[in-house]
N, C-alpha and C positions, 0 to 999 in steps of 0.2 A: 503493499499499500504506499501511495506517496506521503511525503513529510516534506514541510517546510519549515527548515529550521531558523534561516534567515536570509534576508536580501542585501544586496550592496547595488543600489540603483543609481545611475549617474543622472546629472540634469534633472533630479527631482526636487532639489533644495538641500539644505543642511540637514545631515541626518542624526536622528537621536534613538538609540538602542534602549527601549523599556524592558520589563521583565518579559513580557509577551509580545509586544508589538515595536516592528520597526517604524518610526515615525519620521516623514520628510518634511521639513518646514519652509514655508513659503512667505512671502510677504502678506497676504491676505487668507493663506488657508492651510491647513495641515495635512497630510496625507497618511494614514494610518494603516500599516499592513498587519493583518493578525496571523503570526506563525503559531506552529505547533507546540511552543517552547511551554512546558508546564511550571509554572513558578508558585512556591508556599514557602513561609518562613522566612521570606525576603530573599530568595535566591531560587536559581532554575535547579529543577530536579531530573527532569525527563522530557521527552518528545513524545506528543500524544498524536496519532495520526487524526486527521480532519479536526482536529480542535479549533484552529484559527477560523476555517470556514464555518463551522458551528457558532463561534460568537460573534463572527461578522453579521450573520444571517439572522441569529436571536435577536441582536440589538436592533437590527432593521424593523423586525417585527413589533419590538417593544417601544421605540422611537415613534413609529407608527401609531401606534395605540395610546401615546400619553402627550401626542404634541398639543392637545387641546389645554392640557394643565399646565405646561410651560413649553416655550421655544427650544428647540436643542440644535447642536451646531452642524447637523448634516446637510451637507450639499450635494453629495453625490454618492452612489454606490457602484463605482465603475466596473468591481470585479468582487466575486465571492469571498475574497477575502480581505476586501478593501474599503475602508469608509474614507471620502473626503469631508473634512469639516471645516468651517468658519474659523479663522484665527481670532483669539480672544485672551482677556486677561483672565489666567487661571486664579481660581480662589484657592489658597493653599490650605483647604481643610476638606476632608473626607467625610461624608454623612451616612452613617450605618443605622439604619431601622432596624429593630429588633422585636420579634414576637413572641421568642422563645429564648430561655436560658441554656445557652450550648458552645460548643466551639472547644478548640484545643491549641489556638496561637497564644501568644502572650498577650494579645488584646482582647481576647473574647471574653463576653461576659461570665462564663462558666469557670475560666481560668483565674480571673480576678477574684470571682465570689469564691471560689475554693481555698483562695489565699486570705480569706477573711473580709474581703472589702464588702460592704453593703451600703454605703453612701457614694453614689458616682455622681455628685455636683447637682445634677439636675433631678434625679430620682434617687430612691431608697427601695433596697429589697429586704423582705424579711428573711428571718433565720429558717432553716428546715427546708430549703426548697431543693429540688432533684434535678440533675441534669435532664435536659429536653423538654423541661416543663413549660408549660404556655403561661406568660406573662398576663398579668392584669389587664394590661393596655400596652401598645407599642410605644417603645422608648427610643431616643435616639441617642447614639453612644458616637459621639464627631471624634476623629483622629487627626493628627497632624499628618499633612502631605509634604515631600519633598525632603523630610530627614530620613537618616539610615534606616530609624527602625520607628516606625509608626508609635505616637505618642498620644494616652487618651485625653481628650479635653472636654469641659463642660461649657455651656454656653457662656457663663461668666469669664471663663479662659479665654475664650475666642474673642469676646469685646475688650477684655481687658488687656490680651497680649496683641491688640491691633490684627487679628487674622482678618476680622471682617468689622463693620459698622453694626451697631445694635440693629439698625433697619435692616442691612443686608441679612444679619444671620436671623432675624425674626422671618422674615421672606424664605430664606433657605429652609429654614425648620419646617415651615406652613408648605412649601412644596413637595419637599421630601416626604412628609406625612401624607400627602394626598397621590404621590405616585407609588409610596409603598401600598396603600390602600386600592389603588386601581392595580399594581399589581397582584396582590392577594385575592383581587376578586376574579381576575381574569385566570389566573393559575389554578384556582380551585375548581372554576369550570372545566378545567382540563385534567382535572384530578390530582393536583399537586398542592401543597402547602409551600407559600413562600415564606421561609422562616427568617431570614435577615437579608439584607442586599448591601452595596455599597454605591452611592451615588458622588457624582464630582461635577462642579459649578464653574461657570466662567463667567466674565461681563463681557458685552459685546462692544460694539463702536459706540452704542448710546449708554453705555453703564446697565445695561439690562442683563438681568440674570437669565443664562441659558443653561440647560443641561448638555454637559460633554461627556466624551470617552466613549462609556459603555452603558448598557443599562439591562437589568435582570437576566444577565449571562449565567452559566454554570461556573464561571470564574468569578464573579462579583456578587454572587448570591447563592444561597442556600436553599435546595427544595428538598421535601419529604413527598414520598408517596401518601396521598390522603387516607386511600381506604385501609391502610395497614396501620397507622402512625399510633392508634389507641390500643391496638393489641400486643403491637410490638413492645410499648412501653410498658404494660402491665406485665408483660413477661420478662421485664428488665434487660430488653434488648435495644439496641442503637436503631433508630428510624429508618425505613428503606431509603437511602437517598441517592443523589444523582449528581454531586457536584465534588469541590476538590477533596471534601472530609474523605472520600474513600480511598486516596493514596495517602493524604496528609497523615490518617490516622497509621497507617504502615508503617512513615517515616518515623514516626513520633515514638512507636514500639520497637523499632530496630535501629534507633540511633539518637542523638541529641541535636537536630536539625539547628540548633542555634549555636552551637558550638564546635561540631565537627567539623574540620576542615573538609575532608573526604567524606563524602557520602556513598551510601551503598547503592547498589545499582537496582532499581525498581524491576521488579520480576517480570518476563515478557508478558506473562499471561495476565498482569493486572494492567498493564498498559494496555493491551488489547481489549481488555473488560473494559476500562476507562473510557476508550475510545467507542465502544459500544455504547456506552451509557452517554456519553454526550450527543451522539448521532439520535439516541432514544429520546433524549429530552428535547431536543431539537424537533422532533416528529412528534413529541407529545403536546409540545407548547404550540407549533404552528399550525399542526394537522396538515402538515404537507410532508412528503416522502424526500428524505435527504438522498442527494445525487452524490455518489463517492465518485471521485476523479479516477479515470482509467489509469493503469498504471504506466502506460506509455506516454501520458502528458507530463511536459515539464511546467511545474507550477510556475517556477518563478519566469519563464519566457511567456507564459500566459498571461502574467501579471503585468509585466514590463509591456506587453502588447497592449494590454487593456488600459494602460496609463500613458500611453504616447501623447496623449492631447494635454497632458499635465506637465509637460516637460520645460524647463524653462533654459 
C-alpha cells in the first residue's frame, strides 16, 4: 500500500514541517499537505497508510458542516491530501472541549486527575471519578501552542498572559462549544461519541476569528462507538475507539514516550489495523466509500501535478 512520508516541492513557498503536515507558506495562503506520519507524545512514531488522505477528507466534511457556525480558512481542496487555506494570524492557544474524563498524555484530563488535580481553573471535578466517565457538562481545557510541550491554561491565564484579549477568548470559547455540540450531534447520528477534540483559530485580515488547521479528524479528536460504550464501561473495559489512543496506549505500555530517546517499532499488524480503523471512521462519518490509491500511483507526483497552479 502506498505511503506518503514527506514532500519537498519547489516553487510552492517557504516550507514548514509539522508533526503530520508539510506546510508551504505563500504571501496570502498556506498549502497544507497531510502525510501518513503518526504523531503522539510530541514526536513522530510511525507511518500509517492512507492516514493523510483520511485526515484531509474528514476535515473537508466537517468544515462544510460547520461553516454556518464560524468561517474557516479553506480556499481549496486541490488534492485528496491537500487543503489550501487563507493565511492568517494564528492565535497561540489550542482549545480542547471535553465531554468525558479520559486520556493518557501529559495534558489529558485523566492523567492530571490521577495526579490529584481537581481545580482546573475554569472548573472543578469531584473526587471518586473513574476513567472514561461522562462529565456533567462539556468543559474547555485550553493549552499553549508553539511551545516544546503543551501546557494547560485557564481562561484567566489566556487573558493575563496576553494570549488573547478577553473579548477574543470569550468568542473563541463560545465558538468552540458550538462546534463541539454540532460535532457531537452529527457523530451520534453516525453511531459515534465525539469524546473530545482540538480546535485552532486565527484572525483574518479584518481581525475576524476563523477556524483553521483541521476539525474533528481522528488525529485531533477522540471517537468511541456509541452502541458498545455503556456495556464495555460496565465490564471495566476501554471504550471501542477509532483514534490515536489505539497506538498511544501500546507505546505507553512498552516504553516511556516522553523520556526514551529510541522508541520501539510499532508492530506491523497494529499499523495495518490502525490504517483500517482510519478508513473505517472516514466511511462511518462521511457515509462514502474510501478510495484506496493504487500501488502503482506515485502520490508525490500526483500531488505535485494537482498543485501546479499554486507554484510561485
